Every structure is written in structure tokens, then in C-alpha cells.
C-alpha positions as CSV (number, residue, x, y, z in Angstrom):
1,M,96.1,-13.1,24.8
2,L,98.9,-12.5,27.2
3,K,99.8,-15.2,30.1
4,C,102.0,-14.3,33.1
5,A,103.5,-16.5,35.8
6,S,106.4,-15.9,38.5
7,V,108.6,-18.5,40.0
8,Y,111.6,-18.3,42.3
9,T,114.4,-20.8,43.3
10,Y,116.8,-20.3,46.6
11,E,119.0,-23.2,45.0
12,I,122.8,-21.3,44.9
13,D,124.9,-24.3,45.3
14,S,123.8,-26.3,41.9
15,P,122.9,-24.3,38.8
16,E,121.3,-27.8,37.1
17,A,119.3,-28.1,40.6
18,A,118.2,-24.6,40.2
19,L,117.4,-24.5,36.6
20,S,115.2,-27.7,37.6
21,D,113.4,-26.0,40.2
22,I,112.5,-23.0,37.9
23,K,111.3,-25.0,35.2
24,A,109.5,-27.4,37.2
25,Q,107.1,-24.5,38.8
26,L,106.8,-23.4,35.0
27,D,105.7,-26.5,33.8
28,K,102.9,-26.6,36.6
29,K,101.9,-22.9,36.5
30,I,101.8,-21.5,33.0
31,T,102.1,-23.3,28.9
32,L,104.1,-21.2,26.9
33,L,103.0,-19.6,23.8
34,D,104.9,-18.4,20.9
35,N,106.5,-15.7,21.9
36,T,107.9,-15.5,25.6
37,V,110.3,-13.5,27.7
38,G,111.3,-13.2,30.9
39,V,112.1,-10.4,33.8
40,I,114.5,-11.8,36.3
41,M,116.3,-10.5,39.7
42,C,118.7,-12.2,41.9
43,N,120.4,-11.7,44.9
44,I,124.3,-11.4,44.2
45,E,124.9,-14.5,45.4
46,F,123.4,-16.4,42.1
47,V,125.9,-14.6,40.4
48,T,129.3,-15.2,41.9
49,G,128.1,-19.0,42.2
50,G,127.4,-19.0,38.7
51,V,123.6,-20.3,38.8
52,M,122.5,-16.9,37.3
53,K,124.7,-17.6,34.2
54,Y,123.4,-20.9,33.8
55,I,119.8,-20.6,33.8
56,G,120.1,-17.3,31.6
57,E,121.9,-19.6,29.0
58,N,119.4,-22.5,29.4
59,L,116.1,-21.3,29.7
60,P,114.2,-21.4,26.3
61,F,113.5,-17.6,25.9
62,D,115.3,-14.5,26.6
63,V,115.6,-13.3,30.2
64,A,116.5,-9.5,30.9
65,G,116.9,-7.8,34.6
66,V,119.2,-7.1,37.5
67,T,120.7,-7.9,40.7
68,S,118.5,-7.0,43.8
69,A,118.8,-7.1,47.5
70,S,115.5,-9.0,48.1
71,Q,112.8,-9.9,46.0
72,S,109.6,-11.7,46.4
73,V,106.7,-13.6,43.8
74,N,103.5,-15.0,44.6
75,D,105.0,-17.9,46.5
76,E,108.0,-16.3,48.4
77,A,109.7,-13.3,49.7
78,G,113.4,-13.4,50.4
79,E,116.8,-12.0,50.4
80,I,119.2,-15.1,48.9
81,I,116.8,-15.7,46.1
82,L,116.0,-15.6,42.7
83,T,112.8,-14.4,41.2
84,L,111.5,-15.0,37.4
85,F,108.5,-13.1,36.1
86,V,107.3,-15.0,32.6
87,M,104.9,-13.1,29.8
88,T,104.1,-15.5,26.9
89,S,101.5,-14.5,24.0
90,D,100.7,-15.8,20.6
91,E,99.9,-12.1,19.5
92,I,102.4,-10.1,21.7
93,R,106.1,-9.9,20.1
94,F,108.9,-9.4,22.8
95,K,112.5,-8.4,22.0
96,A,115.3,-8.5,24.0
97,G,118.6,-7.2,24.2
98,I,122.0,-5.4,26.2
99,I,124.2,-2.3,25.4
100,D,127.5,-3.1,26.9
101,S,130.2,-1.3,28.6
102,L,128.4,2.5,28.8
103,S,131.0,3.7,30.9
104,D,134.2,3.0,28.8
105,S,132.7,3.5,25.3
106,T,133.9,6.1,23.2
107,D,130.4,6.6,21.5
108,S,127.6,8.4,23.2
109,T,124.8,6.7,25.1
110,Y,122.6,7.5,22.5
111,E,124.3,5.9,19.8
112,R,125.3,3.0,21.7
113,I,121.7,2.4,22.4
114,K,119.9,3.2,19.2
115,S,122.2,0.8,17.5
116,A,121.3,-2.1,20.1
117,Y,117.4,-1.2,19.3
118,E,117.9,-1.4,15.9
119,K,119.5,-4.6,16.0
120,E,116.6,-6.2,18.2
121,A,114.2,-4.4,16.4
122,K,114.5,-4.9,12.9
123,G,111.7,-6.2,10.9
124,E,109.2,-4.8,13.2
125,T,107.1,-1.8,11.3
126,E,105.8,-0.1,14.6
127,Q,106.9,1.0,17.8
128,P,106.8,-1.1,20.7
129,G,103.5,-1.0,23.2
130,L,106.2,-1.1,26.2
131,A,109.5,-0.9,26.6
132,F,111.9,-2.6,30.0
133,T,115.2,-0.9,30.4
134,F,117.6,-2.0,33.3
135,I,120.1,0.0,33.8
136,P,123.3,-0.4,35.8
137,F,124.3,1.4,39.0
138,I,126.9,3.8,37.5
139,Y,125.8,7.3,38.8
140,N,129.3,8.6,38.5
141,F,129.0,8.1,34.7
142,H,125.4,8.5,33.6
143,S,122.1,9.6,35.7
144,G,119.0,7.8,35.3
145,D,117.5,10.5,33.8
146,E,120.0,10.2,30.6
147,Y,118.9,6.9,29.9
148,V,114.8,8.2,30.1
149,R,116.1,11.4,27.7
150,V,117.7,8.5,25.3
151,W,115.2,6.3,25.1
152,N,112.5,8.8,24.7
153,K,114.4,10.3,21.6
154,I,114.4,6.8,20.1
155,L,110.9,5.5,21.2
156,P,108.8,8.8,21.8
157,E,105.6,7.3,21.9
158,T,106.5,4.4,23.9
159,P,106.1,3.9,27.7
160,L,109.3,3.3,29.3
161,F,109.5,0.9,32.5
162,G,112.5,-0.1,34.6
163,T,114.8,-0.2,37.3
164,V,118.6,0.5,38.4
165,A,120.5,-2.8,39.6
166,T,121.0,-3.0,43.3
167,D,122.9,-5.3,45.7
168,D,122.7,-6.0,49.4
169,T,125.5,-3.8,50.4
170,I,125.6,-0.1,51.3
171,E,127.6,1.3,48.1
172,F,126.1,-1.4,45.3
173,N,129.4,-2.2,43.9
174,D,128.7,-5.8,43.0
175,S,125.3,-4.7,41.1
176,K,124.8,-6.4,37.8
177,T,122.4,-6.0,34.6
178,I,121.3,-9.4,33.4
179,Y,120.6,-10.2,29.6
180,N,120.8,-14.3,29.4
181,G,124.3,-15.4,30.1
182,E,125.8,-12.4,30.2
183,I,125.9,-10.3,33.6
184,K,127.5,-7.3,33.5
185,K,128.6,-4.1,36.0
186,D,128.1,-1.6,33.3
187,A,125.7,-2.5,30.6
188,T,122.2,-2.1,30.2
189,S,119.7,-4.7,28.9
190,F,115.8,-4.2,27.5
191,I,112.8,-5.6,26.4
192,L,110.5,-4.2,23.7
193,C,106.7,-5.2,23.6
194,Y,104.8,-5.4,20.2
195,G,101.5,-5.2,19.6
196,N,98.0,-5.4,21.7
197,I,99.5,-4.9,25.1
198,N,97.9,-2.7,28.0
199,P,100.3,-1.3,30.4
200,R,99.0,0.7,33.6
201,F,101.2,2.4,35.8
202,F,101.1,3.5,39.6
203,T,103.8,5.6,41.3
204,T,104.2,6.0,45.0
205,I,103.8,9.9,46.4
206,L,105.9,10.8,49.2
207,P,103.8,13.0,51.6
208,E,104.5,16.7,50.7
209,D,103.3,17.4,54.7
210,K,106.7,15.4,56.1
211,M,108.8,18.6,54.4
212,L,111.2,19.5,56.7
213,S,112.5,23.2,57.1
214,L,116.0,22.7,55.9
215,R,116.0,23.9,51.8
216,G,118.2,25.5,49.6
217,T,118.2,26.9,46.0
218,V,120.7,24.9,43.5
219,T,123.2,27.9,42.3
220,K,125.1,25.6,40.2
221,A,124.4,22.3,38.6
222,K,125.2,20.0,36.0
223,G,123.2,16.8,35.2
224,N,123.1,14.7,38.3
225,Y,126.0,16.9,39.9
226,I,124.8,19.9,42.0
227,H,128.2,21.9,42.4
228,E,126.6,24.4,45.0
229,I,123.5,25.1,47.0
230,N,123.2,28.8,48.3
231,D,126.6,29.3,46.7
232,M,128.4,26.7,48.9
233,T,129.4,23.4,48.0
234,A,126.3,20.7,48.5
235,K,128.9,19.2,51.2
236,E,129.4,22.2,52.9
237,F,125.3,23.0,52.6
238,F,124.4,19.9,54.3
239,S,127.3,19.7,56.9
240,D,126.4,22.9,57.9
241,A,122.7,21.8,58.2
242,G,123.9,18.8,60.6
243,I,123.8,16.5,58.1
244,T,127.6,14.9,57.8
245,S,126.7,11.4,56.2
246,L,125.8,10.4,53.0
247,M,121.8,10.8,52.6
248,I,120.9,7.8,50.7
249,T,117.6,7.5,53.6
250,I,116.8,11.0,53.5
251,P,114.6,12.2,50.2
252,L,115.2,15.3,48.7
253,M,112.3,16.9,47.0
254,V,113.3,19.2,43.8
255,T,111.1,21.8,42.5
256,S,111.6,23.5,39.4
257,T,109.7,26.0,37.3
258,E,111.6,24.8,34.2
259,A,110.5,21.6,34.2
260,A,108.3,20.1,32.8
261,D,104.6,19.6,34.0
262,V,104.3,16.0,35.6
263,G,101.2,16.8,37.6
264,K,101.3,15.6,41.0
265,V,103.9,13.3,41.4
266,P,107.1,15.4,43.2
267,V,110.5,14.6,41.5
268,I,112.3,12.9,44.7
269,R,116.1,12.6,44.5
270,G,118.6,10.7,46.7
271,L,122.4,11.7,47.4
272,T,124.8,8.7,46.8
273,A,128.2,10.1,47.1
274,Y,130.4,13.4,46.9
275,S,132.9,14.4,44.8
276,D,136.4,15.4,45.5
277,E,135.4,19.2,45.1
278,G,132.2,18.7,47.3
279,A,129.5,18.4,44.9
280,G,126.8,15.9,45.5
281,V,126.2,13.1,43.0
282,L,122.7,12.3,43.0
283,A,120.8,9.4,41.2
284,G,119.1,11.8,38.8
285,D,119.3,15.4,37.3
286,V,118.6,18.8,38.9
287,E,118.5,21.9,37.5
288,E,120.2,25.3,38.4
289,N,117.6,27.5,40.1
290,S,115.6,24.5,41.4
291,T,114.4,24.4,45.2
292,I,116.1,21.4,47.3
293,S,113.7,20.5,50.4
294,V,114.5,17.5,52.8
295,L,111.4,15.2,53.7
296,S,111.3,13.1,56.3
297,F,111.1,9.4,56.0
298,D,110.2,6.4,57.9
299,S,109.0,2.6,58.1
300,D,105.6,3.3,58.4
301,I,105.3,5.6,55.1
302,V,107.0,3.0,53.7
303,K,104.5,0.5,54.4
304,A,101.5,2.5,54.0
305,T,102.0,3.8,50.3
306,T,103.0,0.3,49.1
307,K,100.0,-1.2,50.6
308,A,97.8,1.6,49.1
309,E,99.0,1.3,45.9
310,V,99.2,-2.6,45.8
311,E,95.4,-2.7,46.6
312,Q,94.9,-0.4,43.5
313,I,96.4,-3.3,41.4
314,K,93.2,-6.0,42.3
315,S,90.2,-3.2,41.5
316,L,91.5,-3.0,37.9
317,P,90.1,-5.0,34.8
318,D,91.9,-7.4,32.6
319,V,95.1,-7.7,34.7
320,N,97.4,-10.6,33.7
321,G,100.1,-9.7,35.8
322,A,102.2,-7.1,37.7
323,I,105.8,-5.5,38.0
324,I,106.9,-3.7,41.0
325,F,110.3,-1.9,41.6
326,S,110.6,-0.1,45.0
327,C,113.7,1.9,45.8
328,I,116.5,0.4,47.8
329,S,115.9,3.0,50.5
330,R,113.1,2.2,51.4
331,R,114.4,-0.7,52.4
332,F,116.6,0.9,54.5
333,E,114.3,2.3,56.4
334,L,112.6,-1.2,56.9
335,L,116.1,-3.0,57.7
336,S,116.2,0.2,60.6
337,V,113.4,-1.2,62.3
338,N,114.1,-4.9,62.0
339,E,111.1,-5.6,59.3
340,D,113.5,-6.3,55.9
341,L,110.9,-8.0,53.9
342,A,107.9,-6.3,55.3
343,E,107.4,-4.4,52.0
344,L,107.8,-7.7,50.0
345,Q,105.1,-9.5,52.1
346,I,102.7,-6.6,51.8
347,A,102.5,-7.2,48.2
348,K,102.6,-11.0,48.6
349,N,99.8,-11.2,50.8
350,T,97.6,-8.5,48.8
351,L,97.8,-10.1,45.8
352,E,98.6,-14.0,47.0
353,Q,97.8,-16.3,44.0
354,D,95.6,-13.9,42.2
355,I,97.6,-12.0,40.1
356,P,101.4,-13.3,39.2
357,F,103.4,-10.7,40.5
358,I,107.4,-10.1,41.0
359,M,108.6,-7.2,43.3
360,G,112.4,-6.3,44.1
361,Y,114.4,-3.5,45.3
362,S,115.8,-0.7,42.9
363,G,118.7,1.7,42.8
364,G,116.5,4.2,40.7
365,E,112.8,3.8,38.9
366,V,111.5,4.3,35.3
367,C,108.1,4.9,35.2
368,P,105.5,7.1,33.3
369,V,103.5,9.7,35.4
370,L,100.8,11.7,33.8
371,S,100.6,15.6,33.8
372,T,98.1,17.6,34.7
373,A,97.1,17.8,30.7
374,G,97.0,14.0,31.0
375,K,99.9,13.3,28.8
376,R,102.1,10.2,29.8
377,I,105.6,11.4,30.7
378,N,108.6,8.8,31.0
379,R,110.2,9.7,34.5
380,F,112.8,8.6,36.4
381,H,112.2,8.3,40.3
382,N,113.7,7.7,43.5
383,F,112.3,6.6,46.7
384,S,109.2,5.4,44.9
385,A,107.5,2.1,44.4
386,V,106.6,1.8,41.0
387,I,103.9,-0.5,39.6
388,L,103.6,-1.7,36.3
389,V,99.8,-4.1,35.3
390,I,99.5,-5.7,32.6
């Protein structure tokens, strides 16, 4: 048996009052069983005021998560808010941990994550049935794809679900990952779930009929750096097309003949920065010889795709709860038409009190997709809203 509950607090002035608020809601909603863990999200104000640290240190179970621009749960949607999704079970076991300082480590990302995983998984004789990864916003060091590759190597049969930390600024310089009372800029936290857990996944698909005429071939790239498109620097290519600012709200659809078959879900990437040499720094990897196409993207598409996806949850059997991560670029589109909380409210109004859930904004999403052959493949996404149903 797995039970879930979601709670929240707006209390940013008193750590003690915030913890009391969280505990009082949990006492009303759920009885904790032998094994419990929490997925937690909060606005950066809860970090700077010390509330998040106090809550993380004083809850009677481990929590892992990220800062986020805004979030929702069944009872509330807001911006300056802390939200918590609790999973508890007698049969399913949870292990949580943290991998620290990935940006300045002399060890490889693989070595650091593997060491942390082995520490938390000690004594387990099987791979987890589900893993969560909470990733720092440090794309100048590691793209989101690197974390997925590492976890795939360590846990090749385990579905992986997660998000990249954000905050409520355009640069995300204050974004943090969370593990209990440890709240850090360049760490990644994780949760491992062992036992009879039944994860199901949904991912939005941006309409390919919204493709614009601007497209090019990636002629030089490495990892998440596009050095040249059509033999021009990435900055020159987009500037020549009249796009002079960073394209954080313009999705790039990537088509590669070398990529693994991932079915109908397109690879979408966002441009986060330019290097001094004019290379485009993307949130995820792009291969050389890929074709880059620009998709149009607006608030109506955000709302329509989110509503269609969330409505699927209610039709599923044996649903205990849901976790939803939506790309921060989707929020920017809603902000542009003064509908800041529209996507969060769609989830809240659709699920109401029937299915415990948490939803927050993401700097990149990790969620499995199905290939046309029916194989589940862990994937890093941009511009998507992804859903885990358990």
C-alpha cells in the first residue's frame, strides 16, 4: 500500500510556525506508515529566510527537491509558497541522498553520483522501481542529459523522473537543490523507491504544425554547446534571422538521424546563454548534423497541452498521487499575458481533492518516453510538462 498527501505553507517569517503549519495539515490528511519520504519545492524566499532549512532538519522523514518560481497542491496555488508531497508505505522503501559540489569536483559526475547512490542503496539487493533526480541549474558545467546518462548507466532498468532547480528570476542564479537541511547551488539530490511501485508517465508534445520557417543544420557541436549552425556561430545564425535576444521562450525542435528512437515525443531544446565565442549554450545536448527548427509557442498552447495531460490522470486505475513539473518557459508565456498561475490552477481545479498532487516550475524535465518499439527510455526535456502518476 502507498499513501500520498500534499500540503503547503505561506509562512516565511517564522520557521517554527511554518513547520507547525505543515505538520498540522499532515496530521489531518495522512497517517505515516513505516517508510516515508517527501518531495519538496519552495520559492527562494523560504531559503533566504531560513524556513526551508528548519523544516528540512525537523521533519520526521527525508525530503528532497528544488527551489521553484511558483507551485500548486490540491489546496493552494501561489508564488511565495512552500509545497510538500509526502509518500508513505509499509511495503515500499525510500532512500534519499545528495551529491555535492558537482561544478568544482575533480571526480567525474559518474563517480560522484555512483558513490552517493551506493551509500544510500547499501543493503538493497534489487534495483529501485523508480528514482527521482533533482538537478542544479548549472548548464555551463553539465547539461541535463549528462545526469540522465549517468543514472542510466548506474540503474539501466529504472525509470527516472525529476526536475532542474529554478527561481523567480530570468537568470536563475539563486536556484537551489534541497536535501533535508542542505540547500545548495551545485548539488543534486535524489530519492530511490524500492518495492512494488507502479509509476506511469505523461509528457506534453508541442504541436509540430507550429514549426516556423527558420531552420538550420548543426555543423559543430559538443554536448550542450552548439558552436556552429550552417557554418556560422550560433549567435550569428540567430542574429541574422532577427532574433537578437536569448531564446528562453522559443523552443528549438531537434531532429537527428543518429538519435535513439523515441517515438512521437520530439526533442525540444531551449537556449540559455551564449559563450564569449558565440556558441549557444543549451539546456540539453544536441548532436552534430542535427536539424534545428524553431517552433511557435504561446499561452494558449501551454494551457491546452497541460489540461489535456492532467485530465488523463483521472482516467487511470489505482492512482495514489501525482507529481507534475512544467518548464519555466511555459510560465514565461503565461506571464506575458498576465496569467501567472493559470497552468497551476488547471492542475488544481482538475484534480481537486481527489488525487494528491504537487506541481512546480522546472529548468528542465526528466521523464521516460516510449519508443515506437514500446521500450521505455529515460529522457531530458525542455518546454514540456511532465507527469508521474503513482
